[in-house]
C-alpha positions as CSV (number, residue, x, y, z in Angstrom):
1,M,0.3,-0.2,-0.4
2,I,1.7,3.2,-0.9
3,R,1.0,6.1,1.8
4,R,0.6,9.5,0.6
5,R,1.8,12.5,2.4
6,R,-1.7,14.7,3.4
7,T,0.3,18.4,3.3
8,A,-2.5,20.1,2.0
9,Q,-5.5,18.6,4.2
10,S,-3.2,19.8,7.2
11,T,-3.1,23.1,5.7
12,V,-6.8,23.4,5.3
13,E,-7.5,22.4,8.6
14,A,-5.0,25.3,9.7
15,M,-6.4,27.8,7.8
16,L,-10.2,26.4,9.0
17,A,-8.9,26.5,12.9
18,M,-7.5,29.9,12.5
19,S,-10.6,31.7,10.4
20,V,-12.7,30.1,13.6
21,L,-10.4,31.9,16.2
22,T,-10.6,35.1,14.4
23,V,-14.5,35.0,14.2
24,A,-14.6,34.0,17.9
25,V,-12.2,36.8,18.6
26,A,-14.2,39.4,16.5
27,A,-17.7,38.3,17.8
28,A,-16.1,38.7,21.5
29,A,-15.1,41.8,20.7
30,Y,-18.3,43.1,19.0
31,V,-19.6,41.7,22.3
32,F,-17.1,43.6,24.9
33,I,-17.0,46.8,22.5
34,G,-19.4,48.7,24.3
35,P,-18.7,48.0,28.2
36,L,-15.3,48.7,27.8
37,D,-15.5,52.2,25.9
38,A,-17.9,53.2,28.3
39,G,-15.4,52.3,31.0
40,V,-12.5,53.3,29.6
41,T,-14.5,56.8,29.4
42,A,-15.4,56.9,33.0
43,M,-11.7,56.4,34.0
44,D,-10.8,59.4,31.8
45,Q,-13.3,61.6,33.4
46,D,-11.8,60.1,36.8
47,M,-8.3,60.6,36.3
48,R,-9.0,63.7,34.9
49,I,-10.4,65.0,38.0
50,V,-7.5,63.3,40.4
51,L,-4.9,64.5,38.1
52,D,-6.4,67.9,37.6
53,D,-6.5,68.3,41.7
54,A,-2.8,66.8,42.1
55,R,-1.4,69.9,40.5
56,P,1.0,72.1,42.6
57,A,-0.2,75.8,42.9
58,S,1.4,78.0,40.7
59,S,3.7,81.0,41.9
60,S,0.3,83.4,41.4
61,G,-1.6,81.2,43.9
62,K,-3.8,79.8,41.4
63,R,-4.4,76.4,40.1
């Protein structure tokens, strides 16, 4: 019996696995992008308040 190499089949299987993984990552990003964006915006606002309060007073006494 002659055995044939199955390199083409394994390449197709690898590409199929990569495409399924890509679709899964895209779906997860689609689900989580809204809450993530809201969290980043809230963190930005909080950091602006904290960093504004942390600035040293200028020589004129104003912040």
